[in-house]
N, C-alpha and C positions, 0 to 999 in steps of 0.2 A: 936219238934226239928226244929230250923229254917234252912232255905235253904242257900246254899252257892252261892254267886254271881259269875258269870263268864262272860268273854267277848271274842268274837271271831272276828278276823279281816279278811275280804275277799276283795282282790283287785278286782275291777269291772271296766271294760272298758265301761262306759256309762256316760252320762251327769248327774249331780246331779238332775236336773229337771226331767228327764225321770225316773231315779232310784227312786226318791221320790214317784212318782205315784204308783209304784209297792208295796209299803208298807203302803200307806195311802188310796187308793181307794178300796172299796169293790170288784168291778169287776176285778181289777188288782190283788188283793190278791187271788181271786178265780182262777186266771190263774196259780199260782205256790204254794201258801201256803196251800190252802184247796180246797176241791171239789167245795164249794160254800161259798160265804160270803155275808151277808146282814147287813145293818146298819140302825139304827134309832137314829139320833143325835149322841151322843158319844158311844152308845152301838152297839157292833158288834157281830153278830152270825156267828161262823165258823162251817162249816158242813164237816165232814169226814165220808164216808161210812154210811150216814144216822144218825150218832151221832152228836149232837150239843153241842158246848161249847160257852159260852158268855164271852166277854171281854169288858172292858170299856176303851175308849181312854182317857188317862190322859194328854198327851202332844202331841201337833201337831204344829211343826214349819216348815213352808213351805220350801222345798228343803234342810232341815237340819235333822230333826228327828221326829219320832213318837213313843210314848210309850203307851203300853196297859197293863191292869191288868186283869187276869182271875178272873171272879166273884166267882168261887167256890174255889179259892186258899185261904187257911186259913192263910197263912203267910202274915201279913199286909205290910211287906216291899218288897215283891217280885213283879216283873213286867217283861215284855220283851220289848225290845226297838231296833229299827232300827235307826242307826245314820250314816249320811254321813260325811266322813272326806276327806278333800282335802289337799294334801301335798302342802305346801306353795311354795316350790321350783320346784318340778317336775309337779305339778298340777294333779298327779295321784289321782284317786278316790278310796276310800275304803269304804266298808260297815262294820260298827261295830255293831255286834249283842250282846246285853246284856240280860242275862236270869239268872234264879236261879234254882238250882236243889239240891236234897238231895245228900249227899256225895256218897252214894252207887249207885246213878243214874247219876252221873256226866258224865261218858264216853258215856253212851247211849244218854244223852241230847246233848252233843257236836256232836256226830255222826248224830243225827237227824237234827241239824242245818246245818251241812256240806252237807247233802243230800238235804235239803230244798233250800239252797243257790245255790247248783248245779242246781236244777230245775229252780230257778230264772235266773241264768246265761244262761241256755238253752233257756228260754222263751224270754229273751231280746237280745239274740245273743251276749252276752258279754263273 
């Protein structure tokens, strides 16, 4: 069964340049997303409570977006992405998170992202 794509939008009071660092740099990802993050080229290792998961960075556009794909995810179309969106009129900055989840895990996946982005906002003071 293929997963369902979803997007969440979070207003963030931070500059796009600063925000971008927090989802593209292993050390910054380790401040809010995982306990520790290591990278070697496009391969990232995320560590939570001693468990490791690997993801490959597929897209990296400076100050705009970064997309990753979990190596163990069998769905060939799934990924997770952080995208910075700037309102043309107000200049307000939003972070758009795109991810995929099974239908029965959708609410849990969205709640996880809400908690993670809450941690990010606390980390950067936004």
